[in-house]
C-alpha positions as CSV (number, residue, x, y, z in Angstrom):
1,X,32.3,10.3,-0.8
2,X,29.9,8.8,1.6
3,X,26.5,10.1,2.6
4,X,27.9,11.3,5.9
5,X,30.6,13.4,4.2
6,X,27.9,15.2,2.4
7,X,26.3,16.5,5.7
8,X,29.2,16.5,8.3
9,X,30.1,20.3,9.1
10,X,27.3,21.6,7.0
11,X,24.4,23.9,8.0
12,X,21.4,21.9,6.8
13,X,17.9,23.4,6.1
14,X,14.8,21.6,5.4
15,X,11.1,22.8,5.0
16,X,7.7,21.0,5.1
17,X,4.3,22.5,4.6
18,X,1.7,20.3,6.3
19,X,-1.2,19.8,4.0
20,X,-4.0,22.0,5.5
21,X,-1.6,22.9,8.3
22,X,1.5,25.1,9.0
23,X,5.1,25.4,7.7
24,X,7.8,23.5,9.6
25,X,11.5,24.4,9.2
26,X,14.5,22.4,10.4
27,X,17.9,24.0,10.6
28,X,20.5,21.5,11.6
29,X,24.3,21.0,12.1
30,X,25.7,17.5,11.7
31,X,29.1,16.5,13.2
32,X,30.5,12.9,12.9
33,X,27.2,11.7,11.5
34,X,25.1,13.1,14.5
35,X,22.8,16.0,14.8
36,X,24.6,18.6,17.1
37,X,22.4,21.5,16.7
38,X,18.6,21.6,16.0
39,X,16.4,24.8,15.5
40,X,12.8,23.8,14.7
41,X,10.8,26.9,13.6
42,X,7.9,27.9,11.6
43,X,4.4,29.5,11.5
44,X,2.9,26.8,13.8
45,X,1.5,27.1,17.3
46,X,2.8,25.4,20.3
47,X,2.1,25.7,23.9
48,X,3.9,26.0,26.4
49,X,6.8,27.9,24.8
50,X,9.3,25.7,26.5
51,X,8.2,22.7,24.6
52,X,10.2,24.0,21.5
53,X,13.3,23.5,23.4
54,X,12.3,19.9,24.4
55,X,11.7,19.2,20.6
56,X,15.2,20.6,19.7
57,X,16.8,18.6,22.5
58,X,15.2,15.4,21.3
59,X,16.9,15.7,17.9
60,X,20.3,16.3,19.3
61,X,22.3,13.2,19.4
62,X,20.3,11.4,16.7
63,X,22.1,10.0,13.7
64,X,21.7,12.1,10.6
65,X,20.3,9.1,8.8
66,X,17.7,8.1,11.4
67,X,14.4,7.0,9.9
68,X,11.3,9.1,9.9
69,X,9.7,6.8,12.7
70,X,12.9,7.1,15.0
71,X,12.8,10.9,14.7
72,X,9.1,11.2,15.2
73,X,9.4,8.7,18.1
74,X,12.0,10.8,19.8
75,X,10.0,13.9,19.6
76,X,6.8,12.1,20.9
77,X,8.9,10.9,23.8
78,X,10.1,14.4,24.7
79,X,6.7,16.1,24.8
80,X,3.9,15.1,27.3
81,X,0.1,15.1,26.8
82,X,0.1,18.7,28.1
83,X,1.8,20.0,25.1
84,X,-0.4,21.4,22.3
85,X,1.1,21.3,18.8
86,X,-1.4,23.2,16.5
87,X,-0.9,23.1,12.7
88,X,2.0,20.4,12.9
89,X,3.0,17.4,14.7
90,X,6.0,15.0,15.2
91,X,5.7,13.5,11.9
92,X,5.8,16.8,10.2
93,X,9.0,17.8,12.1
94,X,10.5,14.5,11.1
95,X,9.8,15.2,7.5
96,X,11.3,18.7,7.8
97,X,14.4,17.1,9.4
98,X,14.6,14.4,6.8
99,X,14.5,16.9,4.0
100,X,17.2,18.9,5.6
101,X,19.4,15.8,5.6
102,X,18.3,14.8,2.0
103,X,16.4,11.6,2.8
104,X,13.1,13.2,2.1
105,X,12.4,15.1,-1.1
106,X,9.9,17.5,-2.8
107,X,8.7,17.4,-6.3
108,X,10.9,20.3,-7.3
109,X,13.9,18.5,-6.0
110,X,13.8,16.3,-9.1
111,X,14.0,16.9,-12.8
112,X,10.7,15.4,-14.1
113,X,10.0,14.1,-17.5
114,X,6.9,13.3,-19.3
115,X,6.9,10.2,-21.5
116,X,4.4,10.9,-24.4
117,X,1.9,8.3,-25.4
118,X,3.3,5.7,-27.8
119,X,1.6,2.6,-29.0
120,X,2.9,-0.3,-27.1
121,X,1.7,-3.8,-26.8
122,X,0.2,-4.7,-23.3
123,X,3.0,-7.2,-22.3
124,X,5.5,-4.6,-23.3
125,X,3.6,-1.9,-21.3
126,X,3.8,-3.8,-18.0
127,X,7.4,-4.8,-18.6
128,X,8.3,-1.1,-19.3
129,X,6.8,-0.1,-16.0
130,X,9.4,-2.4,-14.2
131,X,12.2,-1.3,-16.5
132,X,11.6,2.5,-15.9
133,X,11.1,2.1,-12.2
134,X,14.5,0.3,-12.1
135,X,16.1,2.8,-14.3
136,X,15.1,5.7,-11.8
137,X,16.6,3.8,-8.9
138,X,19.9,3.2,-10.8
139,X,20.1,6.7,-11.9
140,X,19.7,5.8,-15.5
141,X,16.7,8.0,-15.9
142,X,14.9,10.9,-14.4
143,X,11.7,10.5,-12.4
144,X,8.9,10.6,-14.9
145,X,5.1,10.3,-15.7
146,X,4.2,8.1,-18.7
147,X,0.9,8.0,-20.4
148,X,-0.1,4.6,-21.8
149,X,-1.3,3.8,-25.5
150,X,-2.0,0.4,-26.7
151,X,-3.0,-1.2,-30.1
152,X,-6.5,-1.4,-31.3
153,X,-5.7,-5.2,-31.8
154,X,-4.8,-5.6,-28.1
155,X,-7.8,-5.7,-25.9
156,X,-6.5,-6.8,-22.5
157,X,-7.1,-7.5,-18.9
158,X,-4.3,-6.5,-16.5
159,X,-4.5,-8.2,-13.1
160,X,-2.7,-7.0,-9.8
161,X,0.3,-8.8,-8.6
162,X,-1.5,-10.8,-5.9
163,X,-4.9,-11.5,-7.6
164,X,-6.0,-15.1,-8.4
165,X,-6.2,-15.7,-12.1
166,X,-9.0,-18.2,-11.8
167,X,-11.0,-16.0,-9.4
168,X,-10.6,-12.9,-11.6
169,X,-10.7,-14.2,-15.1
170,X,-13.4,-16.1,-17.1
171,X,-11.4,-18.3,-19.4
172,X,-14.1,-19.0,-21.8
173,X,-15.0,-15.2,-22.2
174,X,-11.2,-14.4,-22.6
175,X,-11.1,-16.9,-25.5
176,X,-14.3,-15.8,-27.0
177,X,-13.3,-12.1,-27.2
178,X,-9.6,-12.8,-27.9
179,X,-8.5,-10.9,-24.7
180,X,-4.9,-10.9,-23.6
181,X,-4.4,-11.3,-19.9
182,X,-1.2,-9.8,-18.2
183,X,-0.1,-9.5,-14.7
184,X,1.5,-6.3,-13.4
185,X,4.0,-5.9,-10.7
186,X,2.0,-3.7,-8.5
187,X,-0.9,-4.7,-6.4
188,X,-4.6,-3.7,-6.6
189,X,-7.4,-4.7,-8.9
190,X,-8.0,-5.8,-12.5
191,X,-7.9,-3.2,-15.3
192,X,-10.2,-3.9,-18.5
193,X,-8.4,-2.1,-21.3
194,X,-9.4,-1.9,-24.9
195,X,-7.7,0.7,-27.2
196,X,-9.8,3.7,-26.4
197,X,-11.7,2.8,-23.3
198,X,-9.3,4.1,-20.5
199,X,-6.9,6.8,-19.4
200,X,-3.8,5.2,-17.9
201,X,-0.5,6.8,-16.5
202,X,2.4,5.6,-14.6
203,X,4.8,7.6,-12.2
204,X,8.3,6.5,-11.7
205,X,9.7,8.3,-8.7
206,X,12.1,7.9,-5.6
207,X,10.4,6.9,-2.6
208,X,12.0,9.8,-0.9
209,X,9.1,11.8,-2.3
210,X,6.7,10.0,0.0
211,X,9.2,9.7,2.8
212,X,7.3,9.3,6.2
213,X,3.8,9.1,4.6
214,X,1.4,6.3,5.0
215,X,0.2,4.4,2.0
216,X,-3.2,6.0,2.4
217,X,-1.6,9.6,2.4
218,X,0.7,8.8,-0.6
219,X,-1.8,8.1,-3.0
220,X,-3.7,11.4,-3.1
221,X,-0.4,13.1,-2.6
222,X,1.0,11.6,-5.9
223,X,-2.3,12.2,-7.8
224,X,-2.8,15.8,-6.7
225,X,-1.7,17.0,-10.2
226,X,-4.3,14.7,-11.9
227,X,-7.1,16.0,-9.7
228,X,-6.1,19.5,-10.8
229,X,-6.2,18.3,-14.5
230,X,-9.6,16.9,-13.9
231,X,-10.8,20.0,-12.4
232,X,-9.6,21.9,-15.5
233,X,-11.9,19.4,-17.4
234,X,-14.9,20.4,-15.1
235,X,-14.8,17.0,-13.4
236,X,-15.7,17.2,-9.7
237,X,-13.3,14.5,-8.6
238,X,-12.1,13.4,-5.2
239,X,-10.1,10.7,-3.5
240,X,-11.8,7.9,-1.6
241,X,-9.4,5.7,0.6
242,X,-7.5,3.8,-0.1
243,X,-7.0,4.3,-3.8
244,X,-10.1,5.2,-5.7
245,X,-10.7,8.4,-7.7
246,X,-14.4,9.2,-7.6
247,X,-17.0,11.9,-8.5
248,X,-20.6,12.4,-7.2
249,X,-21.7,10.1,-10.1
250,X,-19.5,7.3,-8.9
251,X,-16.0,5.9,-9.1
252,X,-14.0,6.8,-12.3
253,X,-10.5,5.2,-11.6
254,X,-8.2,3.6,-9.2
255,X,-4.5,3.7,-8.3
256,X,-1.9,1.0,-7.4
257,X,1.7,1.1,-6.2
258,X,4.9,-1.0,-6.1
259,X,7.9,0.0,-4.0
260,X,11.4,-1.5,-4.9
261,X,14.2,-2.0,-2.5
262,X,16.3,0.2,-4.7
263,X,14.5,3.2,-3.3
264,X,12.2,3.8,-6.1
265,X,8.4,3.3,-6.6
266,X,5.9,2.6,-9.4
267,X,2.6,4.4,-8.9
268,X,0.0,4.2,-11.6
269,X,-3.6,5.0,-12.3
270,X,-6.3,3.9,-14.7
271,X,-9.4,6.0,-15.2
272,X,-12.5,4.8,-17.2
273,X,-13.1,6.7,-20.4
274,X,-15.7,4.6,-22.3
275,X,-15.8,0.9,-21.3
276,X,-17.9,-1.8,-22.9
277,X,-19.5,-2.9,-19.7
278,X,-21.1,-6.0,-21.2
279,X,-17.7,-7.4,-22.3
280,X,-16.0,-6.3,-19.0
281,X,-18.5,-8.3,-16.9
282,X,-18.2,-11.3,-19.1
283,X,-14.5,-11.3,-18.9
284,X,-13.9,-10.3,-15.2
285,X,-15.6,-12.4,-12.7
286,X,-15.2,-9.8,-10.0
287,X,-16.8,-7.2,-12.4
288,X,-20.1,-8.9,-11.8
289,X,-19.9,-8.2,-8.1
290,X,-18.5,-4.6,-8.4
291,X,-20.6,-3.3,-11.5
292,X,-22.9,-1.4,-9.1
293,X,-19.9,0.5,-7.7
294,X,-19.5,2.2,-11.0
295,X,-23.1,3.2,-11.2
296,X,-24.2,0.7,-13.9
297,X,-27.8,-0.4,-13.7
298,X,-27.5,-2.8,-16.7
299,X,-24.6,-4.7,-18.1
300,X,-25.5,-3.4,-21.6
301,X,-24.6,0.1,-20.4
302,X,-21.1,1.7,-20.8
303,X,-18.8,2.9,-18.2
304,X,-18.0,6.3,-19.7
305,X,-17.4,8.8,-17.0
306,X,-14.6,10.7,-18.5
307,X,-16.1,10.8,-22.0
308,X,-19.5,11.8,-20.7
309,X,-18.4,14.2,-18.0
310,X,-15.8,16.1,-20.1
311,X,-17.1,15.8,-23.6
312,X,-13.5,15.4,-24.6
313,X,-11.9,12.9,-26.7
314,X,-9.0,11.0,-25.2
315,X,-6.3,12.9,-27.0
316,X,-7.7,16.2,-25.5
317,X,-7.6,14.6,-22.1
318,X,-3.9,13.6,-22.5
319,X,-3.2,17.1,-23.6
320,X,-4.7,18.7,-20.5
321,X,-2.9,16.0,-18.2
322,X,0.4,16.8,-19.9
323,X,0.0,20.7,-19.7
324,X,-0.9,20.4,-15.9
325,X,2.0,18.2,-15.1
326,X,4.5,20.3,-17.1
327,X,3.3,23.4,-15.5
328,X,3.1,22.1,-12.0
329,X,6.5,20.4,-12.0
330,X,8.5,22.2,-14.7
331,X,8.6,18.8,-16.6
332,X,10.2,18.2,-20.1
333,X,8.7,15.9,-22.7
334,X,10.2,12.9,-24.5
335,X,9.5,9.7,-26.0
336,X,10.3,6.1,-24.9
337,X,13.8,5.5,-26.1
338,X,14.7,2.6,-28.6
339,X,16.8,1.2,-25.8
340,X,14.1,1.4,-23.2
341,X,11.7,-0.2,-25.6
342,X,14.2,-3.0,-26.7
343,X,14.8,-3.9,-22.8
344,X,11.2,-3.9,-22.1
345,X,10.4,-6.3,-25.0
346,X,13.0,-8.7,-23.9
347,X,11.7,-8.6,-20.4
348,X,8.2,-9.1,-21.7
349,X,9.4,-12.4,-23.4
350,X,11.5,-13.6,-20.3
351,X,8.8,-12.9,-17.7
352,X,5.5,-11.0,-18.5
353,X,4.3,-13.3,-21.2
354,X,5.2,-16.6,-19.5
355,X,2.6,-19.0,-17.9
356,X,4.6,-19.1,-14.7
357,X,4.1,-15.2,-14.3
358,X,0.6,-14.8,-15.6
359,X,-0.8,-17.7,-13.5
360,X,1.7,-17.2,-10.5
361,X,-1.4,-17.0,-8.3
362,X,-3.7,-19.7,-9.7
């Protein structure tokens, strides 16, 4: 059965609640792969009334699998500057249409899993991110949130996919402190990670969950659940564009993403729990420039926002995060399977431990 077969002759229904705005509903009929009836409705405001018919007519004749930008563009072309769309816009209509046709999804359209913290070496950790993202795309695994745990004997720096090794890493300090350097598949900045100094999690999800969203909008959208968890810990956290989680006392974490051609994506966040700032600034060259961004007046200080602001140990923070995600998305819990771990270990040997990958940007 083709994608067209799943929609032809069907009455399709999709809803989208604009963040801070109104509900937009799309009721559609599709015949021979094209939209033949469109009824856009909701609790939004629109002036003049006649513009609603123009919006509906703009959708008729479009392919059911039209991209988000094509749908929004058709609506923008159909309404002129005199039309007032209050509480919604063309992009909101496009999202409702894409949800009706199945190309955009909601959190509750998926069966979410939580992969519980398991002590895994750093090179296997970054390999596991690739393995699990690919598994979701291939239908071998459900979308999931995974909490990281790494061995006490595995102090590490994980650099972004596009960062220069020589610009980020002080080779002498890495050798002095016996630090492992790994490179992940996502972009973004370096993560300094000792056994108990950070709280890190990964999301493996279809990109349909963020269909039509800009990158800047997708970050806070995917991390809304962790902001709720932080609120439960009495941490006054907020998002700063593009990918920083901050509090009034300074930055506490950052996010990164990688989107695969298979239609899945990796989104992960590292938040500072109790970092040895002296060691961090010895090992990371860029840390010497960015240290003031974390509110540190001396390199002898520690970066300890989650420990200091919550008064909780890391395991208690994990428990609150797990409980929040579980309640919000009806997620089930499991451990990383032996097969997943074995495939990640093999990939770590083939790719993530190699000089070619680690130094791919010299």
